N, C-alpha and C positions, 0 to 999 in steps of 0.2 A: 348487332353482331354481324361481322363480315361473313360472306358465304363460306370462305375457306375455314374460318374459325368454327362455324357451325358444323361443317362436315368433320373436322378434326374432333370436335366434342362428341359427335355421334359415334365415330370410330372408337374413341376411348371408352364410351359407355358400353358399346358392343364387346370390346375386349374385356371390360370388367365383368360383364354378364357371362361371357364364355368361361373366364377363369373361375368365377364363383360356381358356375354349374359343374365344371370339371372337378373342382375341389369337393363339392358336395357329393357328387357321384362317387368319387374315390373313397370318401369317408363312409358313405353308405355301403359301398362294395366291401370295404374292409370289415365293417360291422356285420354285414350279412354273412360273409365268408367265415368270420370267426364264430358267429352264432350258429351257422350251419354245421361247422366242424364240431363245435361243442354239443350240438343237438345229436348228431350222428353218433359221436363217441359216447355220450350219455345214454342214448337209446341202446347202443350195443352193450354197454356195461350192465344196464338194467335187465335187458333180456337174457344176457349170459348168466346173470345172477339167478334169474328165474329158472333157467335150465339146470344150473348147478344145484339149486334147492330141490328141484324135482328129482334129480338123480340121487341126491343124498337121502331124500325121503324114501325112495324105493330101496336103496341099499340098506338103510336102517331097518326097513321091514324084514328083509331077508336075514339080517343080523339078529333080530329079535327071535325069529323062528329057530335059528341055530342055537341061541343061548337058552331057549326054552327046552333044551334037551330033546328036540324033535329030529335032530340030525340035519344034514344039509338038504334042503328041499330041491325039488326039480325046478330049474330056473326057466321061466318063460318070459317073452317080451311081446308087446302088442304089435310093434312094427319092426321087422327084422332089419330094415335098412336105416332105422333111426335110433336103435337102442341095442345094447348087449349087456349081459351080466356074466361075471366070472367070480368064483370063490377060489382063492389061492392061499397056500400055506406061507409060512414065514420065509421058506427057501424059494418061493416062486412057483411051486408045483400047483397046477390047476386041478382042483378036486371036483369042480362042477362048473358048467357053463351053459348058456342058452344055446339053442340049436344053431343059430347063425354064426357062432364062433366055436362050435364043438370041435375038439381035436386041436385047437390052436393054443400055442403057449400064452402065458400071461401077457396081455396087451399093454400092461403098465406095471411098473414097480413103484408102488406108493406106500408110504406109511399111513396108518389110519388117520383120517382127518385131512389128508392132503388131496390135491387135485392137479390135473395137468391136461394137456391136449395131445392126442395121438392120432396117427394115420392108421385106419383100420381096413381100408379097401371096401368097406360097406357103403361108403358114400364118398363123393368127391371132396367133401369138406372134412377137416379134422374133427374127431369126436372130443367132447369134453368129458373127462373121466374123474370120478370122485371115489374115495376109499373110506370104508367104514369098518372098524374092527369088530371081531366076534370071537368068542371062546367056545370051542366044541370039546368039552372034557378038558384034556390037558393040551389040546392043540390051539395055537393062536392062528386064527384065520383072518383074511381080509376080503371083504366083499367089494368088488369093483362094479360100478354102474357107469356105462358110457352112453352119452346122448349126442346125437347129431344136432348141431346148431342151425338146422335149416331154417327154422322160424326167425332166428336172429338175422341170418343173411338176407332172407326175403324182406323182412321189415326194414332193415337198414338200407337195403338196395332200393326199396320203394321210396323211402324218405329221401335218399340221395338223388334219385331221378326227379322227384318233385322239386327238390331244391335247385337242381340244374335247370329246370324249366322256370321255376318261380323267381329265382334270383335275377336273371336277366330282365324278366318282366318288371320286377320291382325297381331295378336300376333305370329302366326306361321311364317308369312312372316318376321316380325320384328326379331324373333329369328334367322331365317335362314340368314337374311341380316347381323345381328350383328355377328353371328358366322363366316360368311365368311369375313366380314370386319376386325374383330379382328384377325382372322387367318392370313389375308394378312399383317396386321400391325405387328403382332408378327413375321411373317416370315421375314419382312423387318428388324425388330429389331435384329432377330437372324443373318441375313446376315450381318447387320452392325457390330454386335459384333464379328462375325467371321472375317470380314474384318479388324476390329480394332485389333483383336488378331494377324492376319497375319502381319498387319502393325507394331505392336509393336515388333514382332519377326524380321521382315525385318529391321526395324530401329535400333533395338538393334544390329543386325549383322553389319549393315553399320557403326554404331558408334563404335562397338567393334573393328573392323579392324583398323581404324586409331588410336584409342586410344592405342591398343596393339602395333602398329608399333612405335608410338612415345615413348611409355614406353620402348620398347625393345632397341631402339637406345639410349635413355637417360641412361638406365642401363649399356649398353656397355660403353658409354662415361664416366660414373661415375666409372666403374670398371677399365677401362684402359684409364685414362685421357691423358697419353702421346701419345697414338696411335689414339685418337679420332680425326676425321676430322670434324672440326666445320662447314665447308661449307656444307658437306654432311648431317650432322645432321640438320642444318638449312633448307636445301632443303627438307628433309624428313618431318620435322615438318610443313613446309609451305604447302606442298602438301596434307598432311593428314588433316591439319586445314581447307584447302579449301573445302575438301570433307565434313567435318562436318558442315562447315558454309553453304554449299549449301543445305544440308538436313534440317538444322534449318530454313533457309530462305524459303524453300518450305513449311514447316509447318506453319510458320508465315503468308505466303501469303494465304494459305488455311484458316487460322483462320480469316484473314481480309475478305475473301470471305464469310465466315459464318456470319460475322457482316455487310455484304453489304457495306464494306468499300473499295472495289476495284474501280478503276477508279474515285476516288474522284476528282482528279485534271484533269480537262478536258480542252484541248487546241488542236489546229490543229497539227496533227502528220503526217509526210510524211512516210507512211509505207514502201515505196520503199527504203528509206534510211536505215531503220531497216533491211530489207531483204538483201540489199547489204552488210551491216555490218556483218550479219551472214554468208553470202557467203564467205567473206574474212576470217572470223574466221575459217570456216570449211576447206577452202583451206590451211590454215596454220596448223590447228590442225590435219587434216587427208590428208596429201599430196598424199596418194595413191588413193584417191577418185576423180572422175571427177565430179565437181560441176557445173551444168549448170544453168546460170542465164539469158539466152537469152529471156526467157518469162516474165521477170520482167519489168513492165511498171509503170508509175507514178500513185499513188493512195494516197489519203489523207482521214483521219478519224478524228473525234473529240474524244479525249480520253486521257488516261494516258500513257505517253510515256514509263515509266518504266515497267508498266504491259504489254504493247504491245511488248516491247523488250523481256520480259521473254517469252511471247507466241511464238514469232518467234524463239528464242533461243531453246526452248524446242522442237519445231517441227524439227528444223535443227539437233539437237543432236539425236533425236529419229530416224530420217532418216539415219543419218550417222552410228548409232549403228547397224542398221539392213541391210544397203546396202551392196551389194557385191562389186560393182565397181563404181556406179553412183548415184548421187542425183540431182534432178532437182527442181528448184524454178520457180513459175509463179505467177504474180500479175497483176490483171486487174481491171479497173473500168468499170463495165458492162454497165453503163448508166441507169440502172434501180433503182438507189438509193443504190446500194450495191457495195462493192469491194470484190473480191475473191482472197484469197491467197491459193495457193496449193503447197504442198511439197510432192514429191514422190521419191521412191527409187526402186532399182531392187532387193530387198531382198525377203524374203519368203512371205511377205504380211500378212494381218490380216484375219483370217477365218471369213466368213460371220456371224457365230453364236456369234462371240466376238466383232463385230464392234460397238455395243452400250456399252458393258461392258468395253471396253478398256479405255473409258473416265471416268470410276468410280474411286474413290479414292482407293488407296492401291491395285489396281489390276495390276498384272504382268502376262502376258500370259506365259512368261518363268519363271517357278518357281525356276530356278537355282539361287543359291546364290553366285556364283563366282563374283569376282569384275568386270569382263568384262561384266556381264549381265545387268549392269545399276543400277539404284537407287532403291528406295522403291516403285516404281509404282505411283509416284505423278506427273510426268511431264505432261502427257496428261490430267490428272484431272485439272491441273493448266491451260492448254490450254482451256479446256471447261469452266472453271470458268471465265477466263479473257474474253473470247468471250461473255459469257452470261452477264457479267458486262457492256459490250459495246453494248448490245442489238443485239448481233449476235449469231451465232451458229457454232459448229464444227462437222464435220462428216468425216468418212473414208470409202474408197472404194478401188477398184482395179485400179491401174494406168496403163498408156501405157508402162511403163518400166517393167511391170510384177510383181511389188511388191505393197506396200501400197501407197495410194494417200490420204493424209490428206488435207481437204479443210476447210478453215475458211471464213465465209461470215460476213462482218461487214457493218453497215450503212456508206455510203460515206459522206464526208464533203461537196461534191459538189465543185463548182467553188468559 
């Protein structure tokens, strides 16, 4: 990638990150503001209802005394700046009042059961007044109880102040979290794009080599038909076609993994048969390697035989590619519901820093592009995908032979 192109890509990623953060913060801000307003209004309504209920209860008590033929009682309140009581006739004449409104006309004209707010001068906030009807002989009276909503104002004011402090803090946290999350996502996208570009380059090289070989032999045969060796040409074409088919098969298998279509066919599979099959294959394909299968025991899983065969084949070929003189297979049913397949070699091993990365797609620790260096870095990715599709896992560590030891754990089929 050209320096200018890289800088442009970084600027685009930063712009995406900024836009995503701004949009997220605006969305969170709208949600918080709407939620805060709803909270304050709901709290105000709830507390106002509590004040109204308390006023109605006190007015009802006075009305009960009047209707018990005890006459209009002396009206008293606990806090003169927070409550008043008045008893008024149908024409608005005050017949009794608490001391703090003594001598004042009716502060509200309400029908029994009604409520309103009035300015009383007892407090800077308007009082909430409720009316309860009472009959004193042949007189229709109305008991008015007024309450100052000071508790409502204080509570809603406190909540509002807390929201004014908390909302900006939450927005800062939301911005920081979004900035970090989008940054991680964009870094993953950038790594995926870089891996994809590496893969395209590697796959192009891998495909170019067999295509070029086939074309070269075909052109020679066309140019010198009398000297062309049909058997050699067919052998070359077959060998290179196999290489291309293997790469295409790997890509198709990974595409199936992306669609969760691996291990669709599930039946009992004797994994030891697959391992011994791979042992025989390696002994034939790499006669200079010592292939140890003494640690292979009986083990069965429920799964897709073809996918599991590919898993074992990829592990075997990977070990043979890096081994100096020896490859060892081991397979055990541990009795804890898992079987463990291990394949190790006496090669250079896998550095600790690369032991997770080695299972990623398109990753080759050896960036060499010689034909002896292997494929496009898909073999171990396929191992991890097949293991995951069978509810298992794959990992790598250091083996007893001094090289890498790959271990695949899969659920056992049991007896």
